[in-house]
N, C-alpha and C positions, 0 to 999 in steps of 0.2 A: 177148527171152530173157535170163534172168539167168544169167550164167556163174559157176561156183563156183571159188574159189581154195583150194587146200590148202596150209596152212602146216605145214611139217615140224616135228615136236616136237624140242626140244633134248635129245638123248640123254644129255647129261651132267647134266641137272637133272630130267628126268622120272623118276619112280619106277616103272620098268617091269621091273626085274631083268634087263635086257638080253636078254630072250627073243627079240627080233627078230633077233638075231645067232646063233641056235643052229645054223644049217645051214651056215655058211661061205659064201663068195662066190666068184664067178668073177673072175679077175684077168687083165688083158691082159698080154701078154709084156713090153711096155715098163714097165708098172707093177711087174711081178715083178722085172725086171732092176734098176730104180731102187731098189726096197726092199732088194734083196740087196746091190747095189753100195754103198749108203750104210750098210751094216751095221745096218740097222734090224731085219732078220729074217734067218733062214737059209733055205736051200732046203728043209730038212727040215720047215719050217712050211707048205709047199705040197705039193699033189699033183704028180705028173708031168704034163707038158703033155698035153692031149687036144684033140680037134677037135670043135667044135660049130657046125653050120651053116656049115662052110667056114672057120671062124676057130679059131686055136690059142689055148687058154686054159689057165690054171692055176687051181687052187681052193685056198682056205685050208683047212688041215686042221681037223678038228673033234674036240674032246675031249668028255667027258661033259657039261660045262656048255655047250658050244657052240664057236664059232669059237676057234681057238687064240690069237687076238689079244685076246680078252676078258681083262681084268685080274681078279684075284681079288675085289676089292671092287666095282668099277663101271667101266664104260666100256671103250673100245678102246685097246689099246697104241699103235695107229697114229694115234689121234686127235690127239695133240699134235705129231706129227711133220710134219703137213701132207702126208703121203703115203698117205692112205686111198685104196683102190681106188675107181674111179668108181662101181661098183655100190653101195658103201656110202654114197657122197655123194648118190646120186640115188634111193635107195629110201625110201619108195615113190614111183614116178614120177608117179602120178596118184591121184585120189580112189578110183577103182575098185580099183586095186591095194591101196590102204590098207584099204579095206573088206574085200576078200578076205583079206588078211593077218590082219586083226583077227578075222574069222570063223573062220579056221584056227587061231587062238590064238597067233600069233607076232608080233603088233604090239599088245600090251596097252596101249600109251600112246596109241593112236588115240583121238581125241576129236572127235566131230562139231562141237563148239563151235569147233574150229580151222578149220572150213570156213566161209568167209565169202563174201558177194557182193562184187563189185567196188566197189559203192557204200559198203560198210562199211570199205573200206581207205583210208588217207590218200593 
């Protein structure tokens, strides 16, 4: 059986208009606290905490263009800080999630050419 490996696109060089970030993301309380305490963002840039599957989460607010952390020209304001939420760092988590996001129109940088067999990797 040939297993496929998905290589994440580099969001800072792929010409995708940042559409995959238009919905905002869930943020863990420790991520929220760290981002706020380091003055990287303010609490106004997140929703109030809410519960999902027994877990307390915050969500990044969304403006017309998308996530409040999207910069006017390109990329995420949190990208260079090293404090991006885990959801941002791991999306899409697998090939199926990437295909679904592409089909739903919010991962335009998805490219099947980025999916390779293990024997194709060094």
